[in-house]
N, C-alpha and C positions, 0 to 999 in steps of 0.2 A: 812346515816341512823341515825335517831333520838335515844334517849337514851332509850325511851320505845320500840320501834321495834328493837334495840340492844338485849334487855332484853328478848323479846318476842323470837328472834331468838337461843339466847343462852338456854333458856329453852326448846325449841322445840329440841336441839342438845342433850341436857342433858336427855331428854325422850327417844331420840333415841339411845344413847348410852346405858342407861339401858335395852333396849329392845335387843340391840344387844347382850349383857352379857346374858341375859336371852336364846336367840337363843343359842349362844355357848354351853350354860348348858343344853338345852334339845330340840334345833331346834324350829320352829314356833310355835308348841302348847304351848311351854312355854312362850310366851308373852303375858302379862296381864297387863292391865292397872291398876287393884286392886293392883297388887304385885308392880308395878311402883309407884304408890301413895304412898304405905306405905315405900319405899325405900327414895321417897322424903319428905315425912313427910309431906303431902298435902292431901287433900280430894279428892278422886277421879274424882268428879265433878269439881274441878279445872284442871284437864289435858283436859277437852271437849275445853277448850278455844282454846287449841293448836290441838287438834285431836279429830274430833267428836266423831270418835268411833275407834277399834282396825282395822277396815278394813282402814282407812283414814293412820294410823300409819304404815300398812303394806305396804301400797301404796309408802308412803314416804320412807321406809326401801328398798322396790323393786327398786324404781328410784335411791335412793343412790346407791345400787349394780350395777344395770346396767353402771350408768354413771361412776360409780370408776373402773370398767373393760375397759372401753372405753378410760376412761382417761390414764390408765396405758398403754394401747395398743399405744394410740396416743403418749404419752410420748417418749416410746421405738421407736417407729418409727421415730419420729422429732429428737430423739438423735443422731441414726447411721449416721455415717461419713464414707467414701463420700457419699454424696446426690445421687451420680449417681449411686451408688451401689444398685438396685431396689431388688435383690434377698436379700441382707443383711438386708435391710429395713423390707422387707417381713416376714423374718426370725427372726428378732427383736419383731414384732408385734406380731408373733405366739407365741414365747416365753413367752410374757408379758401375752397372752391368758390363757397360762397354770399357769404361776406363781401366777397371782391374787386369782385366786380359792385356790390354794394350802396354801395360806397366809390366804384367808378367806373363809375357808370351809362352816361354818354355812350359811354366806351370800349367797354364790353359792349355797346352798342347799334352800333358800329361793326362789330364781329365777328359779332354775332349777331342782329343788327336786320333792318330792311329792305336788301337787295341794293344797291348802289350802280350804278345803272343805267349800262352800258357799260363798267364796271370788270371786268377779268377779272384775277384772283388768280394769281399765279404759284407753282403748286402746288408746286416743287420748293423754294420758300421756306416758304411758309404752313403745308403739311401737317406739316412736322415740327415746327413752332411749335405749331399747332393740337392736335396729340396729347399734348404735353407733359402736360397735366392729367391726361389718361387714362392715361398711363405711370406716374403717380405710384399711381394707385389698383392698376392691374394688377400692379403691383412686390410691395405689400403682398399681393394676393390669390395670387400665385404662392409668395409666403414662406408664407402659410397654407398652401397644399395640401403642400408641403415639409414642414411641421411637422405635417400630419393634422390641423391645426385646422378645415381645410376639406377636406371631403371630396368629395362630387357635389354641386353647388348644385341645388337644386329649383326648375327653370324650366319652362313650358310648351314643347311641342314649338315650336321657331322656326326659320326658314331660316337657313341659314348666313351669317355675318357674315365680312368680309374677313379675311385670314390676320393676326393680330397676335403671332404668334410665341409665342401662348400657348395652354394645352388648349380645346379649342371650346367646353366649357360654360362656362369662366370667361369668354372671349371673349363668347359669348352673354349671360350675365348682366351681363357689363360694360356692353355697350350696351345691354340694357333697363333697368339701372338708372341709366345716364345720361340715357335719354329721361324717365324719372321725376323725377331729382333735376333735372335742366335745365330741364325743363316748368316745375316750382314757380318755380325761380330767375328763370325770364324772366317769368312771369308775376308774379311779384312786384316785380322791378324797374320793369317797366313799369305798375304801378300796380293791375293787375287783381285783387289780392287784398285791397285794402286794406279793403272793405266787404262780404268772404266771409270771411276768415280773421282773427279779433282778434288771436290769439296765434302769429304765423307763427315766432316761434322755437321754439315747443314744437310746432307743428306739423312743422318742418322736421326737428326732432329723431327726433319719432317716424316719420317717412318714411324717414329714414336707418337707425333701427333695424329698421323691418320691412323693408327693402331686406337687412341683414346678417343678419337671422333667417331670411330665404328661403334664405341658403346654410349654415346651421347655427352660423352666428358670433354668438351671443347676447350684446348687451352688457350689462353688470352693471347693476343698480340696476331 
């Protein structure tokens, strides 16, 4: 990377860093190119060399958030030993799915909270990033099927889901499980479980275990 491109990338990261602080203070409505320009002591027109408008900046923040959560899950799953412990790898990935938004609530709110009025995400960019977390789970499930650890998952009759390149029952189970896990995480991040579930760590662990057991993958202990 040349010096000019390196400077450009550093400036883009600085802009995003300020935007994240704005979100932490007031959610996505607080993201303002004018305020960012004032903090950087530059003309707002100078920011347009890096992001043509606020929507472009929001897209960059959304991509970073989806990819960061996916990377956290990938790292947690890859670090689990022994590798033949498929249940342990899934549990590690699911714990990371929860921990990342607990550590980054404002970024989680951007990607899974109230939609930004008038903003239309470029699907060709955001869909691959958004599916990264699901691919971690589906990858382990496919391996479990190949090793006959997972035979046929036990799910109610459900309408078909989109083609994910995996067996239909695994895809359905994955989506059903995602709604359960994601529902818990969303309620927790936004504070709706504070007075309902005293031990949220234990509750989440139990929910993950129940989900895996539904597919015949019984966690030890």
